[in-house]
C-alpha positions, -999 to 999 in steps of 0.1 A, spaced: -226 -391 -527 -209 -371 -499 -189 -392 -474 -207 -393 -440 -185 -377 -413 -181 -401 -383 -191 -372 -360 -223 -365 -342 -231 -339 -316 -260 -360 -303 -238 -388 -288 -244 -382 -251 -224 -412 -240 -193 -395 -254 -204 -360 -245 -207 -367 -207 -181 -395 -204 -162 -373 -179 -192 -367 -157 -202 -390 -128 -239 -396 -122 -238 -371 -93 -221 -344 -115 -247 -350 -142 -276 -346 -118 -260 -314 -105 -257 -300 -141 -294 -309 -146 -303 -288 -115 -281 -259 -125 -293 -256 -161 -329 -260 -150 -325 -228 -129 -300 -208 -149 -325 -207 -178 -348 -186 -157 -341 -149 -165 -358 -137 -132 -335 -159 -111 -303 -147 -130 -315 -111 -126 -321 -117 -89 -287 -134 -85 -269 -105 -103 -283 -80 -79 -281 -99 -47 -247 -116 -50 -225 -84 -49 -247 -72 -19 -242 -105 -1 -204 -102 -6 -204 -66 6 -224 -76 37 -200 -105 42 -229 -130 42 -218 -167 39 -225 -171 2 -191 -182 -10 -196 -219 -2 -230 -220 -21 -215 -202 -51 -184 -224 -52 -203 -256 -51 -228 -246 -77 -223 -221 -105 -185 -217 -98 -178 -254 -100 -198 -257 -133 -181 -228 -152 -147 -223 -135 -116 -244 -132 -108 -234 -96 -97 -205 -74 -60 -209 -81 -37 -219 -110 -31 -252 -92 -68 -260 -89 -73 -250 -126 -44 -273 -135 -61 -302 -118 -93 -295 -139 -70 -293 -170 -55 -327 -162 -90 -343 -159 -100 -328 -193 -67 -340 -208 -76 -376 -200 -103 -372 -227 -80 -354 -252 -95 -320 -245 -71 -291 -241 -75 -259 -221 -74 -222 -227 -65 -208 -193 -84 -177 -185 -75 -157 -153 -111 -146 -149 -106 -116 -125 -123 -86 -140 -127 -49 -131 -94 -47 -112 -83 -12 -118 -52 10 -112 -16 8 -123 -6 -13 -93 -33 -40 -102 -23 -39 -139 14 -44 -130 5 -72 -105 -15 -91 -132 15 -95 -155 35 -120 -134 2 -140 -127 -1 -145 -165 36 -152 -170 33 -178 -142 4 -194 -160 24 -194 -193 53 -211 -177 31 -237 -161 12 -243 -194 46 -249 -211 52 -279 -189 19 -294 -198 7 -308 -232 -30 -302 -223 -27 -263 -219 -20 -249 -254 -36 -215 -248 -37 -186 -224 -65 -159 -227 -59 -123 -219 -80 -91 -219 -63 -58 -227 -86 -41 -202 -69 -62 -175 -38 -42 -182 -51 -8 -193 -75 19 -181 -107 18 -201 -109 56 -205 -73 57 -220 -83 31 -246 -114 51 -254 -94 82 -259 -70 64 -283 -99 48 -301 -113 83 -307 -79 94 -321 -76 121 -295 -42 136 -287 -27 121 -256 -10 141 -229 27 132 -221 14 114 -189 -11 94 -210 15 86 -236 37 72 -208 7 53 -194 1 37 -228 37 28 -231 34 9 -198 3 -9 -213 23 -19 -243 52 -32 -222 28 -53 -201 13 -70 -232 48 -73 -248 60 -92 -216 32 -116 -219 34 -122 -256 72 -126 -254 68 -152 -226 42 -170 -248 67 -170 -277 96 -182 -255 75 -211 -241 55 -219 -272 22 -211 -255 -4 -193 -277 -19 -160 -264 -56 -154 -272 -64 -116 -270 -101 -112 -262 -122 -87 -281 -136 -57 -262 -164 -31 -266 -164 -16 -301 -156 19 -288 -122 7 -275 -115 -20 -301 -91 0 -324 -62 2 -299 -68 -34 -289 -65 -44 -326 -34 -22 -331 -16 -36 -301 -25 -72 -310 -14 -66 -346 19 -53 -333 24 -84 -311 16 -107 -341 41 -89 -362 68 -94 -335 60 -130 -325 41 -147 -353 70 -150 -378 74 -188 -378 44 -200 -359 12 -185 -345 17 -173 -309 -7 -143 -307 -44 -145 -318 -67 -115 -323 -104 -120 -317 -130 -113 -344 -166 -108 -331 -188 -117 -360 -219 -101 -345 -203 -68 -356 -212 -63 -393 -177 -50 -403 -156 -79 -388 -156 -103 -417 -142 -76 -439 -117 -67 -411 -106 -103 -410 -98 -102 -447 -79 -70 -444 -60 -83 -413 -48 -113 -434 -37 -89 -462 -18 -68 -436 -1 -98 -421 9 -111 -456 23 -77 -465 43 -74 -433 55 -110 -434 38 -126 -403 12 -153 -398 -23 -142 -386 -39 -157 -355 -77 -155 -358 -100 -164 -329 -135 -164 -342 -164 -157 -319 -200 -145 -324 -197 -119 -296 -205 -110 -260 -216 -74 -257 -247 -72 -280 -272 -56 -256 -246 -31 -243 -236 -22 -279 -271 -16 -291 -281 4 -260 -250 27 -263 -257 32 -301 -293 42 -293 -284 65 -264 -256 83 -284 -275 84 -317 -251 65 -340 -256 34 -361 -252 2 -342 -221 -18 -351 -242 -50 -344 -256 -72 -372 -293 -67 -381 -301 -102 -368 -288 -137 -359 -290 -149 -395 -265 -122 -406 -242 -131 -377 -243 -168 -386 -237 -161 -422 -206 -140 -415 -193 -165 -389 -195 -194 -413 -180 -172 -441 -151 -164 -417 -146 -201 -409 -146 -210 -446 -122 -181 -453 -97 -192 -426 -98 -229 -436 -90 -218 -472 -59 -199 -460 -43 -223 -435 -9 -217 -450 -11 -181 -439 -30 -182 -406 -42 -203 -377 -78 -203 -366 -94 -208 -332 -131 -216 -337 -147 -205 -305 -184 -213 -307 -213 -232 -292 -230 -234 -326 -231 -270 -338 -236 -260 -375 -205 -239 -375 -184 -267 -359 -198 -293 -383 -190 -270 -412 -153 -267 -402 -151 -305 -395 -165 -313 -429 -143 -288 -447 -111 -304 -432 -123 -338 -444 -132 -325 -479 -97 -309 -482 -81 -342 -471 -65 -324 -441 -59 -342 -408 -85 -336 -380 -57 -324 -357 -43 -299 -382 -19 -277 -362 -36 -245 -375 -72 -254 -365 -86 -254 -330 -121 -256 -317 -132 -243 -283 -162 -241 -260 -167 -227 -225 -161 -250 -195 -195 -263 -183 -212 -258 -216 -217 -277 -250 -199 -308 -238 -217 -326 -267 -196 -305 -291 -163 -306 -272 -161 -342 -263 -174 -355 -296 -148 -334 -315 -121 -346 -292 -132 -382 -296 -130 -378 -334 -94 -365 -332 -99 -328 -336 -79 -301 -316 -105 -289 -291 -101 -270 -258 -123 -257 -230 -121 -220 -220 -111 -225 -184 -116 -194 -162 -100 -194 -127 -95 -170 -98 -109 -162 -63 -147 -167 -62 -155 -131 -53 -132 -117 -80 -146 -141 -107 -182 -132 -99 -185 -105 -126 -174 -131 -152 -198 -157 -138 -228 -133 -137 -221 -122 -173 -219 -158 -184 -253 -165 -167 -268 -134 -183 -255 -143 -218 -268 -179 -214 -304 -168 -207 -302 -146 -238 -290 -174 -261 -322 -186 -277 -326 -224 -273 -291 -229 -258 -303 -238 -223 -331 -261 -237 -305 -279 -258 -281 -283 -228 -310 -297 -207 -323 -320 -233 -289 -336 -238 -283 -339 -200 -317 -356 -196 -311 -379 -226 -279 -391 -210 -296 -395 -175 -322 -416 -192 -296 -437 -210 -278 -443 -177 -311 -450 -159 -306 -423 -133 
Protein backbone atom coordinates (compact mmCIF):
# COMPACT_ATOMS: atom_id res chain seq x y z
CA UNK A 1 0.00 0.00 0.00
CA UNK A 2 1.31 3.46 -0.95
CA UNK A 3 2.43 5.63 1.95
CA UNK A 4 0.01 8.50 2.57
CA UNK A 5 1.71 11.85 2.08
CA UNK A 6 1.20 14.14 5.10
CA UNK A 7 0.08 16.95 2.79
CA UNK A 8 -3.39 18.29 2.08
CA UNK A 9 -4.44 21.28 0.04
CA UNK A 10 -7.76 21.41 1.92
CA UNK A 11 -6.25 22.47 5.26
CA UNK A 12 -7.53 26.04 5.50
CA UNK A 13 -6.10 26.66 8.98
CA UNK A 14 -2.61 26.40 7.47
CA UNK A 15 -3.60 27.96 4.13
CA UNK A 16 -4.75 31.23 5.73
CA UNK A 17 -2.60 31.32 8.87
CA UNK A 18 -0.99 34.57 7.64
CA UNK A 19 -4.37 36.28 7.16
CA UNK A 20 -6.18 38.22 9.88
CA UNK A 21 -9.99 38.00 10.05
CA UNK A 22 -10.18 41.40 8.37
CA UNK A 23 -7.84 40.31 5.52
CA UNK A 24 -9.86 37.12 5.04
CA UNK A 25 -13.14 39.07 4.75
CA UNK A 26 -11.48 41.41 2.24
CA UNK A 27 -10.28 38.43 0.15
CA UNK A 28 -13.83 37.04 0.25
CA UNK A 29 -15.19 40.35 -1.09
CA UNK A 30 -12.52 40.57 -3.83
CA UNK A 31 -12.89 37.02 -5.13
CA UNK A 32 -16.70 37.32 -5.05
CA UNK A 33 -16.40 40.21 -7.51
CA UNK A 34 -13.32 39.29 -9.54
CA UNK A 35 -15.11 36.16 -10.70
CA UNK A 36 -17.65 38.28 -12.59
CA UNK A 37 -16.44 38.68 -16.21
CA UNK A 38 -18.61 41.79 -16.84
CA UNK A 39 -17.04 43.58 -13.88
CA UNK A 40 -13.48 42.70 -14.97
CA UNK A 41 -14.27 43.86 -18.52
CA UNK A 42 -15.72 47.12 -17.20
CA UNK A 43 -12.67 47.66 -14.95
CA UNK A 44 -10.28 46.94 -17.83
CA UNK A 45 -11.90 49.65 -19.95
CA UNK A 46 -12.58 52.24 -17.25
CA UNK A 47 -9.37 52.12 -15.18
CA UNK A 48 -6.97 53.45 -17.88
CA UNK A 49 -9.54 56.19 -18.69
CA UNK A 50 -9.77 57.13 -15.00
CA UNK A 51 -5.97 57.45 -14.77
CA UNK A 52 -5.87 59.51 -17.96
CA UNK A 53 -8.54 61.87 -16.60
CA UNK A 54 -6.68 61.97 -13.27
CA UNK A 55 -9.70 60.74 -11.34
CA UNK A 56 -8.95 59.73 -7.71
CA UNK A 57 -8.94 55.96 -8.31
CA UNK A 58 -5.44 55.12 -7.05
CA UNK A 59 -6.51 54.79 -3.40
CA UNK A 60 -9.39 52.43 -4.26
CA UNK A 61 -7.17 50.27 -6.47
CA UNK A 62 -4.31 50.20 -3.95
CA UNK A 63 -6.52 49.12 -1.07
CA UNK A 64 -8.32 46.39 -3.07
CA UNK A 65 -6.93 44.52 -6.10
CA UNK A 66 -3.39 45.96 -5.73
CA UNK A 67 -2.98 44.93 -2.08
CA UNK A 68 -4.26 41.41 -2.90
CA UNK A 69 -1.97 40.69 -5.86
CA UNK A 70 1.01 43.05 -5.43
CA UNK A 71 3.77 43.32 -2.85
CA UNK A 72 3.92 47.12 -2.83
CA UNK A 73 4.82 50.14 -4.93
CA UNK A 74 8.53 50.10 -4.10
CA UNK A 75 11.22 47.50 -3.52
CA UNK A 76 11.12 48.41 0.18
CA UNK A 77 7.37 47.77 0.42
CA UNK A 78 7.79 44.47 -1.47
CA UNK A 79 10.57 43.52 0.96
CA UNK A 80 8.20 44.04 3.90
CA UNK A 81 5.69 41.66 2.24
CA UNK A 82 8.52 39.17 1.64
CA UNK A 83 9.48 39.36 5.31
CA UNK A 84 5.92 38.57 6.35
CA UNK A 85 5.78 35.56 3.99
CA UNK A 86 9.21 34.45 5.22
CA UNK A 87 7.76 34.03 8.71
CA UNK A 88 5.77 31.11 7.27
CA UNK A 89 8.74 29.65 5.33
CA UNK A 90 7.40 30.99 2.04
CA UNK A 91 10.02 32.53 -0.27
CA UNK A 92 9.54 35.20 -2.92
CA UNK A 93 10.14 35.61 -6.63
CA UNK A 94 10.42 39.41 -6.95
CA UNK A 95 8.75 40.69 -10.11
CA UNK A 96 9.06 44.36 -11.05
CA UNK A 97 5.59 44.41 -12.60
CA UNK A 98 5.96 47.51 -14.78
CA UNK A 99 4.89 46.64 -18.32
CA UNK A 100 4.71 48.40 -21.67
CA UNK A 101 7.54 50.83 -20.89
CA UNK A 102 9.12 51.39 -24.29
CA UNK A 103 12.17 53.10 -25.76
CA UNK A 104 15.91 52.68 -25.31
CA UNK A 105 15.97 55.07 -22.35
CA UNK A 106 13.30 53.05 -20.48
CA UNK A 107 15.07 49.76 -21.25
CA UNK A 108 18.38 51.14 -19.96
CA UNK A 109 16.72 52.57 -16.85
CA UNK A 110 15.13 49.21 -15.99
CA UNK A 111 18.51 47.44 -15.67
CA UNK A 112 19.74 49.15 -12.45
CA UNK A 113 16.27 48.63 -10.90
CA UNK A 114 16.65 44.87 -11.39
CA UNK A 115 20.28 44.85 -10.22
CA UNK A 116 19.20 46.75 -7.11
CA UNK A 117 16.54 44.09 -6.51
CA UNK A 118 19.17 41.33 -6.96
CA UNK A 119 21.54 43.01 -4.52
CA UNK A 120 18.74 43.38 -2.01
CA UNK A 121 17.60 39.76 -2.51
CA UNK A 122 21.16 38.59 -1.84
CA UNK A 123 20.96 40.00 1.67
CA UNK A 124 17.77 38.09 2.43
CA UNK A 125 17.21 34.32 2.74
CA UNK A 126 13.52 34.73 1.80
CA UNK A 127 14.06 36.14 -1.75
CA UNK A 128 15.66 33.36 -3.82
CA UNK A 129 14.33 34.51 -7.23
CA UNK A 130 14.00 37.59 -9.44
CA UNK A 131 11.69 37.45 -12.48
CA UNK A 132 12.40 39.31 -15.73
CA UNK A 133 10.69 39.73 -19.10
CA UNK A 134 12.90 40.19 -22.17
CA UNK A 135 10.26 42.59 -23.56
CA UNK A 136 11.11 44.86 -20.63
CA UNK A 137 14.52 45.38 -22.25
CA UNK A 138 13.82 45.01 -25.98
CA UNK A 139 11.55 46.39 -28.67
CA UNK A 140 8.81 43.89 -29.53
CA UNK A 141 9.14 44.48 -33.30
CA UNK A 142 12.88 43.77 -33.15
CA UNK A 143 12.27 40.42 -31.44
CA UNK A 144 9.56 39.66 -34.02
CA UNK A 145 11.98 40.30 -36.87
CA UNK A 146 14.66 38.06 -35.31
CA UNK A 147 12.05 35.34 -34.70
CA UNK A 148 11.15 35.43 -38.41
CA UNK A 149 14.88 35.05 -39.20
CA UNK A 150 14.90 38.28 -41.20
CA UNK A 151 18.20 40.06 -41.83
CA UNK A 152 18.82 42.90 -39.41
CA UNK A 153 20.17 46.25 -40.50
CA UNK A 154 23.41 47.47 -38.89
CA UNK A 155 21.34 49.72 -36.57
CA UNK A 156 19.12 46.80 -35.57
CA UNK A 157 22.15 44.58 -34.93
CA UNK A 158 23.54 47.28 -32.64
CA UNK A 159 20.12 47.53 -30.96
CA UNK A 160 20.04 43.79 -30.29
CA UNK A 161 23.59 43.89 -28.93
CA UNK A 162 22.34 46.43 -26.38
CA UNK A 163 19.47 44.06 -25.49
CA UNK A 164 21.93 41.22 -24.96
CA UNK A 165 24.16 43.43 -22.81
CA UNK A 166 21.22 44.39 -20.59
CA UNK A 167 20.26 40.75 -20.02
CA UNK A 168 23.92 39.82 -19.49
CA UNK A 169 24.28 42.53 -16.79
CA UNK A 170 21.28 41.14 -14.90
CA UNK A 171 22.30 37.47 -15.26
CA UNK A 172 25.87 38.31 -14.22
CA UNK A 173 24.59 40.14 -11.13
CA UNK A 174 22.41 37.13 -10.33
CA UNK A 175 25.43 34.81 -10.59
CA UNK A 176 27.61 37.12 -8.50
CA UNK A 177 25.02 37.34 -5.72
CA UNK A 178 23.63 33.77 -6.02
CA UNK A 179 20.12 34.97 -6.83
CA UNK A 180 18.26 32.98 -9.50
CA UNK A 181 16.86 34.78 -12.56
CA UNK A 182 13.53 33.55 -13.96
CA UNK A 183 13.12 34.59 -17.60
CA UNK A 184 9.41 34.78 -18.44
CA UNK A 185 7.99 33.28 -21.62
CA UNK A 186 6.55 35.62 -24.25
CA UNK A 187 4.17 35.35 -27.23
CA UNK A 188 5.05 32.47 -29.56
CA UNK A 189 5.91 34.81 -32.44
CA UNK A 190 8.82 36.34 -30.49
CA UNK A 191 9.78 33.31 -28.38
CA UNK A 192 12.79 32.08 -30.44
CA UNK A 193 15.11 35.04 -29.66
CA UNK A 194 13.97 34.85 -26.01
CA UNK A 195 14.91 31.15 -25.90
CA UNK A 196 18.24 31.80 -27.65
CA UNK A 197 19.19 34.65 -25.31
CA UNK A 198 18.21 32.62 -22.24
CA UNK A 199 20.13 29.57 -23.48
CA UNK A 200 23.20 31.75 -23.95
CA UNK A 201 22.90 33.10 -20.38
CA UNK A 202 22.45 29.57 -19.03
CA UNK A 203 25.58 28.44 -20.88
CA UNK A 204 27.52 31.31 -19.26
CA UNK A 205 26.16 31.22 -15.70
CA UNK A 206 24.73 27.73 -15.05
CA UNK A 207 28.04 25.85 -14.95
CA UNK A 208 28.08 24.88 -11.26
CA UNK A 209 24.61 25.88 -10.08
CA UNK A 210 21.39 26.97 -11.72
CA UNK A 211 21.17 30.76 -11.86
CA UNK A 212 19.15 31.34 -15.04
CA UNK A 213 15.80 29.60 -15.75
CA UNK A 214 13.95 29.54 -19.05
CA UNK A 215 10.14 29.30 -18.99
CA UNK A 216 8.31 26.50 -20.77
CA UNK A 217 4.61 27.20 -21.47
CA UNK A 218 2.95 23.80 -21.64
CA UNK A 219 -0.22 25.06 -23.30
CA UNK A 220 1.91 25.18 -26.48
CA UNK A 221 1.91 21.70 -27.98
CA UNK A 222 5.63 21.74 -28.87
CA UNK A 223 7.03 22.77 -25.48
CA UNK A 224 7.38 19.34 -23.87
CA UNK A 225 9.57 18.22 -26.78
CA UNK A 226 11.43 21.55 -26.56
CA UNK A 227 12.11 20.92 -22.86
CA UNK A 228 13.70 17.58 -23.72
CA UNK A 229 15.86 19.03 -26.48
CA UNK A 230 16.83 21.93 -24.17
CA UNK A 231 18.22 19.42 -21.67
CA UNK A 232 20.13 17.60 -24.43
CA UNK A 233 21.58 20.93 -25.58
CA UNK A 234 22.60 21.83 -22.01
CA UNK A 235 24.24 18.43 -21.44
CA UNK A 236 26.15 18.67 -24.70
CA UNK A 237 27.40 22.20 -23.91
CA UNK A 238 28.21 21.36 -20.29
CA UNK A 239 25.78 23.51 -18.32
CA UNK A 240 22.78 22.86 -16.05
CA UNK A 241 19.27 23.59 -17.32
CA UNK A 242 16.94 25.88 -15.39
CA UNK A 243 13.34 24.94 -16.23
CA UNK A 244 10.40 27.03 -15.05
CA UNK A 245 7.21 25.14 -15.90
CA UNK A 246 3.95 27.04 -16.40
CA UNK A 247 0.75 26.29 -18.26
CA UNK A 248 0.68 29.66 -20.06
CA UNK A 249 -0.75 33.15 -20.17
CA UNK A 250 -1.55 34.19 -23.75
CA UNK A 251 -4.03 31.54 -24.94
CA UNK A 252 -6.80 33.78 -26.31
CA UNK A 253 -4.29 36.11 -27.98
CA UNK A 254 -2.42 33.17 -29.56
CA UNK A 255 -5.58 31.52 -30.95
CA UNK A 256 -6.92 34.84 -32.26
CA UNK A 257 -3.68 35.66 -34.08
CA UNK A 258 -3.44 32.16 -35.58
CA UNK A 259 -7.01 32.45 -36.93
CA UNK A 260 -6.49 35.97 -38.29
CA UNK A 261 -3.20 35.06 -40.00
CA UNK A 262 -4.37 31.65 -41.17
CA UNK A 263 -1.70 29.44 -39.57
CA UNK A 264 -2.10 26.46 -37.21
CA UNK A 265 -2.41 27.56 -33.60
CA UNK A 266 0.55 26.68 -31.36
CA UNK A 267 -1.94 26.09 -28.51
CA UNK A 268 -2.90 22.61 -27.31
CA UNK A 269 -6.29 21.26 -28.49
CA UNK A 270 -7.67 21.39 -24.96
CA UNK A 271 -7.01 21.59 -21.22
CA UNK A 272 -6.54 17.82 -20.97
CA UNK A 273 -3.61 17.90 -23.43
CA UNK A 274 -2.05 20.82 -21.53
CA UNK A 275 -2.41 19.01 -18.20
CA UNK A 276 -0.93 15.84 -19.70
CA UNK A 277 2.14 17.68 -21.04
CA UNK A 278 2.55 19.68 -17.84
CA UNK A 279 2.61 16.58 -15.67
CA UNK A 280 4.90 14.83 -18.15
CA UNK A 281 7.27 17.81 -17.90
CA UNK A 282 7.19 17.69 -14.08
CA UNK A 283 7.96 13.95 -14.17
CA UNK A 284 10.74 14.45 -16.74
CA UNK A 285 12.39 17.17 -14.64
CA UNK A 286 12.18 15.20 -11.38
CA UNK A 287 13.81 12.26 -13.16
CA UNK A 288 16.80 14.44 -14.18
CA UNK A 289 17.56 16.48 -11.05
CA UNK A 290 21.27 15.83 -11.44
CA UNK A 291 21.20 17.84 -14.70
CA UNK A 292 18.60 20.52 -14.07
CA UNK A 293 16.64 22.54 -11.52
CA UNK A 294 12.88 22.87 -11.85
CA UNK A 295 10.57 25.70 -10.81
CA UNK A 296 7.00 24.34 -10.73
CA UNK A 297 4.85 27.42 -11.29
CA UNK A 298 1.24 26.29 -11.12
CA UNK A 299 -2.09 26.71 -9.34
CA UNK A 300 -3.03 23.14 -10.26
CA UNK A 301 -3.31 21.02 -7.11
CA UNK A 302 -2.87 17.72 -8.98
CA UNK A 303 0.42 18.79 -10.56
CA UNK A 304 1.77 20.00 -7.20
CA UNK A 305 0.71 16.78 -5.48
CA UNK A 306 2.32 14.72 -8.28
CA UNK A 307 5.67 16.47 -7.71
CA UNK A 308 5.39 16.19 -3.91
CA UNK A 309 4.62 12.46 -4.15
CA UNK A 310 7.47 11.84 -6.61
CA UNK A 311 10.01 13.41 -4.24
CA UNK A 312 8.75 11.10 -1.49
CA UNK A 313 8.81 8.02 -3.72
CA UNK A 314 12.39 8.80 -4.75
CA UNK A 315 13.40 9.23 -1.11
CA UNK A 316 14.47 12.82 -1.85
CA UNK A 317 14.19 15.61 0.74
CA UNK A 318 11.16 17.88 0.48
CA UNK A 319 13.50 20.88 0.31
CA UNK A 320 15.65 19.45 -2.51
CA UNK A 321 17.77 22.39 -3.78
CA UNK A 322 16.76 21.69 -7.40
CA UNK A 323 12.98 21.71 -6.81
CA UNK A 324 10.84 24.81 -6.16
CA UNK A 325 7.10 25.35 -6.25
CA UNK A 326 5.46 28.73 -6.84
CA UNK A 327 2.06 30.43 -6.98
CA UNK A 328 1.03 34.04 -7.54
CA UNK A 329 0.68 36.34 -4.55
CA UNK A 330 -2.96 36.50 -3.49
CA UNK A 331 -3.93 33.19 -5.05
CA UNK A 332 -3.85 29.49 -4.13
CA UNK A 333 -2.65 30.06 -0.57
CA UNK A 334 -3.97 26.57 0.16
CA UNK A 335 -1.19 25.17 -2.06
CA UNK A 336 1.59 27.57 -1.06
CA UNK A 337 1.24 27.50 2.72
CA UNK A 338 0.52 23.77 2.97
CA UNK A 339 3.61 22.99 0.85
CA UNK A 340 5.69 25.34 3.02
CA UNK A 341 4.29 23.75 6.19
CA UNK A 342 5.33 20.31 4.89
CA UNK A 343 8.91 21.53 4.27
CA UNK A 344 8.92 22.03 0.49
CA UNK A 345 10.68 24.96 -1.23
CA UNK A 346 7.83 27.24 -2.24
CA UNK A 347 7.62 30.90 -3.17
CA UNK A 348 5.09 33.52 -4.12
CA UNK A 349 5.45 35.49 -7.37
CA UNK A 350 5.55 38.98 -5.90
CA UNK A 351 4.95 41.82 -8.37
CA UNK A 352 5.70 45.37 -7.26
CA UNK A 353 5.81 48.84 -8.80
CA UNK A 354 3.82 52.11 -8.95
CA UNK A 355 0.05 51.44 -9.03
CA UNK A 356 -0.50 53.13 -12.41
CA UNK A 357 2.40 51.27 -14.08
CA UNK A 358 1.42 47.89 -12.62
CA UNK A 359 -2.21 48.20 -13.80
CA UNK A 360 -1.66 46.34 -17.12
CA UNK A 361 -0.27 43.42 -15.09
CA UNK A 362 -3.19 43.51 -12.62
CA UNK A 363 -5.84 43.72 -15.33
CA UNK A 364 -4.26 40.80 -17.18
CA UNK A 365 -4.29 38.83 -13.90
CA UNK A 366 -7.98 39.60 -13.41
CA UNK A 367 -8.80 38.64 -17.01
CA UNK A 368 -6.83 35.39 -16.71
CA UNK A 369 -8.56 34.55 -13.45
CA UNK A 370 -12.06 34.88 -14.89
CA UNK A 371 -11.06 32.47 -17.66
CA UNK A 372 -9.62 29.81 -15.32
CA UNK A 373 -12.50 27.38 -15.06
CA UNK A 374 -13.37 26.74 -11.44
CA UNK A 375 -10.38 28.66 -9.99
CA UNK A 376 -12.43 31.49 -8.49
CA UNK A 377 -15.00 29.05 -7.12
CA UNK A 378 -12.23 27.05 -5.47
CA UNK A 379 -10.65 30.19 -3.95
CA UNK A 380 -13.99 31.35 -2.59
CA UNK A 381 -14.97 27.96 -1.20
CA UNK A 382 -11.68 27.71 0.72
CA UNK A 383 -11.93 31.28 2.05
CA UNK A 384 -15.50 30.67 3.21
CA UNK A 385 -14.57 27.33 4.76
CA UNK A 386 -11.90 29.12 6.82
CA UNK A 387 -14.29 31.96 7.74
CA UNK A 388 -16.75 29.33 8.99
CA UNK A 389 -13.99 27.55 10.94
CA UNK A 390 -13.07 30.85 12.63
CA UNK A 391 -16.71 31.74 13.17
CA UNK A 392 -16.50 35.08 11.33
